[in-house]
C-alpha positions in Angstrom: 4.1 0.6 26.2 3.9 2.9 23.3 3.4 0.7 19.9 5.5 1.2 17.1 3.8 2.1 14.1 3.6 -0.8 11.5 5.5 -0.5 8.4 4.0 0.2 5.2 3.5 -3.0 2.7 2.3 -1.2 -0.1 -1.2 -2.3 0.2 -2.1 -2.1 4.0 -3.3 0.9 5.3 -2.5 2.6 8.7 -3.7 5.9 10.2 -1.8 8.9 10.9 0.5 9.0 7.6 -0.4 12.2 5.7 0.1 10.4 2.5 -2.2 7.8 3.2 -5.2 10.0 4.5 -7.7 9.8 1.3 -7.2 5.4 1.7 -7.3 5.8 5.4 -10.4 8.1 5.8 -12.1 5.5 2.7 -11.6 2.8 4.8 -12.6 4.3 8.5 -16.1 5.5 6.2 -17.3 1.9 6.3 -16.4 0.9 9.5 -18.3 3.8 11.1 -21.3 3.1 8.8 -21.8 -0.6 9.8 -20.9 -0.5 13.0 -24.0 0.1 14.4 -24.5 -3.6 13.8 -21.8 -4.6 16.6 -23.8 -3.0 18.8 -23.7 -5.4 22.0 -22.0 -8.0 20.0 -19.5 -10.3 20.3 -17.5 -9.6 17.0 -14.9 -11.5 14.8 -12.7 -9.0 12.9 -11.4 -11.7 9.9 -8.4 -10.1 8.6 -8.0 -7.3 10.9 -5.0 -5.4 9.5 -3.2 -2.7 11.5 -6.0 -2.9 14.2 -7.6 0.5 14.1 -11.0 -0.8 12.5 -11.3 -3.5 15.0 -10.5 -0.5 18.0 -13.7 1.4 16.6 -15.8 -1.9 16.5 -14.7 -2.1 20.0 -16.4 0.9 21.1 -19.9 -0.2 20.4 -19.1 -4.2 20.5 -19.5 -6.0 23.6 -16.3 -7.7 22.8 -14.3 -7.6 19.4 -11.7 -10.7 18.5 -9.0 -9.1 16.0 -7.7 -12.1 13.8 -5.1 -11.5 11.6 -2.3 -14.5 10.5 0.4 -12.1 10.6 3.1 -12.2 13.8 4.2 -8.4 13.9 0.2 -7.3 12.9 -1.1 -9.4 15.3 1.7 -7.8 19.1 0.8 -4.6 17.4 -2.5 -4.9 17.3 -2.0 -6.3 21.0 0.2 -3.5 22.0 -2.2 -0.3 20.3 -5.3 -1.4 21.0 -6.3 -3.2 24.8 -9.3 -3.1 24.3 -9.4 -5.9 21.7 -8.9 -9.5 22.2 -6.3 -10.5 19.8 -5.5 -14.2 18.0 -3.3 -15.2 15.2 -4.9 -17.6 12.7 -5.3 -18.7 9.0 -8.5 -17.1 7.7 -9.0 -20.5 5.5 -10.0 -22.1 8.9 -11.0 -19.9 11.2 -9.7 -20.6 14.9 -13.4 -20.3 16.5 -16.4 -22.9 17.6 -18.9 -23.0 15.8 -21.8 -20.7 16.4 -19.6 -18.9 18.5 -20.2 -14.9 17.5 -22.7 -12.6 16.6 -21.2 -10.6 13.7 -18.0 -11.8 11.4 -16.3 -8.3 10.0 -14.4 -8.8 6.8 -13.8 -5.6 5.5 -10.7 -5.1 2.2 -10.1 -8.6 2.8 -11.5 -10.9 0.6 -9.9 -10.0 -2.3 -6.7 -10.8 -1.1 -8.0 -14.8 -0.7 -7.5 -17.6 -3.1 -10.5 -20.0 -1.5 -13.2 -16.8 -1.3 -16.1 -19.6 -1.1 -14.2 -21.5 1.1 -13.5 -18.6 3.4 -17.2 -17.2 3.9 -18.6 -20.8 4.7 -15.9 -20.4 7.4 -17.7 -17.3 8.6 -21.5 -18.7 8.5 -20.0 -21.7 10.4 -18.7 -19.5 13.3 -21.8 -17.3 13.2 -24.8 -18.1 15.8 -28.0 -18.6 13.8 -29.3 -14.7 13.0 -25.6 -13.3 12.8 -24.7 -10.9 10.9 -21.2 -10.8 8.0 -19.8 -7.5 7.4 -18.2 -7.2 3.9 -16.5 -4.6 2.0 -14.1 -5.0 -1.3 -13.0 -3.1 -4.1 -15.2 -3.1 -6.7 -13.8 -4.9 -9.8 -15.5 -2.8 -12.4 -14.0 0.2 -10.8 -10.9 -0.8 -9.3 -9.8 -3.0 -12.7 -11.7 -1.7 -15.5 -12.0 -3.9 -17.9 -10.0 -6.7 -16.7 -10.7 -10.3 -15.8 -6.9 -10.1 -13.3 -6.8 -7.3 -10.7 -4.0 -4.8 -11.3 -3.3 -4.7 -7.8 -0.4 -7.1 -7.2 -1.6 -7.7 -3.9 -5.7 -9.0 -5.1 -6.2 -12.5 -6.0 -9.7 -11.7 -7.3 -11.6 -8.6 -7.4 -15.7 -8.7 -7.4 -18.5 -7.2 -9.6 -21.5 -6.5 -7.2 -23.6 -9.4 -8.8 -20.5 -11.7 -8.1 -20.1 -10.9 -4.9 -24.2 -11.2 -4.1 -23.9 -14.6 -5.9 -20.6 -15.6 -3.2 -22.9 -14.8 -0.7 -25.5 -16.6 -1.1 -24.0 -19.8 -1.9 -22.4 -19.8 0.9 -25.9 -19.6 2.7 -26.0 -16.4 3.7 -29.0 -14.0 2.9 -28.0 -10.4 1.4 -29.6 -7.8 3.7 -28.1 -5.3 2.0 -25.9 -4.8 -0.8 -24.3 -0.8 -1.6 -21.6 1.4 -3.0 -19.4 3.5 -0.9 -18.3 6.5 -3.5 -17.4 10.1 -3.4 -19.3 12.4 -2.1 -19.3 15.7 -3.6 -16.4 17.4 -1.2 -13.7 14.9 -3.2 -12.7 15.4 -6.8 -12.9 12.3 -8.6 -9.0 12.6 -9.8 -7.8 12.5 -6.4 -7.1 8.4 -7.2 -5.4 9.0 -10.4 -3.6 12.2 -9.2 -1.6 10.3 -6.0 -0.9 6.9 -8.5 0.9 9.4 -10.6 2.9 10.8 -7.4 3.5 7.1 -6.8 4.4 5.5 -9.9 6.4 9.0 -10.4 8.5 9.1 -7.7 8.8 12.6 -7.6 7.9 13.1 -4.3 4.2 15.4 -3.6 3.3 18.2 -4.4 2.2 20.4 -1.7 -1.1 21.0 -2.9 -2.3 17.5 -3.5 -0.9 16.6 -0.6 -2.7 19.4 1.2 -5.8 17.9 -0.6 -5.3 13.9 0.8 -4.8 15.3 4.4 -7.9 17.3 4.2 -10.1 14.2 3.7 -12.8 13.1 6.2 -14.6 9.5 6.7 -17.7 11.8 6.0 -16.5 13.1 2.6 -17.5 9.4 1.6 -21.3 8.0 0.4 -22.8 4.9 0.9 -25.6 3.8 -1.3 -27.6 1.8 -3.4 -28.1 3.8 -5.9 -25.4 2.7 -8.9 -24.1 0.1 -7.2 -22.0 -1.0 -10.6 -20.6 2.4 -10.8 -19.2 2.2 -6.8 -15.8 2.6 -5.5 -16.0 0.0 -3.0 -18.8 -2.5 -2.5 -20.5 -2.7 1.1 -22.6 -6.0 1.9 -24.4 -6.8 5.2 -25.4 -10.6 5.1 -27.4 -12.6 7.8 -27.0 -16.5 8.6 -30.3 -17.9 8.3 
């Protein structure tokens, strides 16, 4: 049975939509960079969304469990990505046993949660000793500059690099790396603002901008420890001692 595409929510990124390609490739770049930590591992993706990321990780992992609270999302992932195991559950209380997975992946999710510390404590609980937490989130300093409350109505709390570091250490993790994702030389930095103008204006996509957005590839983004404060997204790898 062919899986029907999930409806757009205004926040969830899905593959195969030309107008969404910039955001999809930006997220894909993080998955591709982090999946080496999943080789041969039992992986929980906590907050799997459309499921494409869990499927990418399944290409190298021993087993991937994709967790999402939404019933429609869970059913879609089960149909679309048969090599991924699917569990419905709440991120506030992960439905897994203590020390049952090697890796928890949480990409572009923590900014949606009200109890971020409690969620990280749950991640630590389900990880085996020496297990790894992979986490990405928008950098508050660049995503909602000059604000304590997010511009994005779907976000509850966005984090600066130092805040993410403190959250992870406060939940009992050792931060192995904290880097930033940013545009490489192939992307014009105005591409975000120009997309926002189109969406807010409601007048349709100019052909030249749509062509530019469709051409973006995961390889056009870089992840580096240089100037993390100025990055677009934060990319952290943390370990349970």
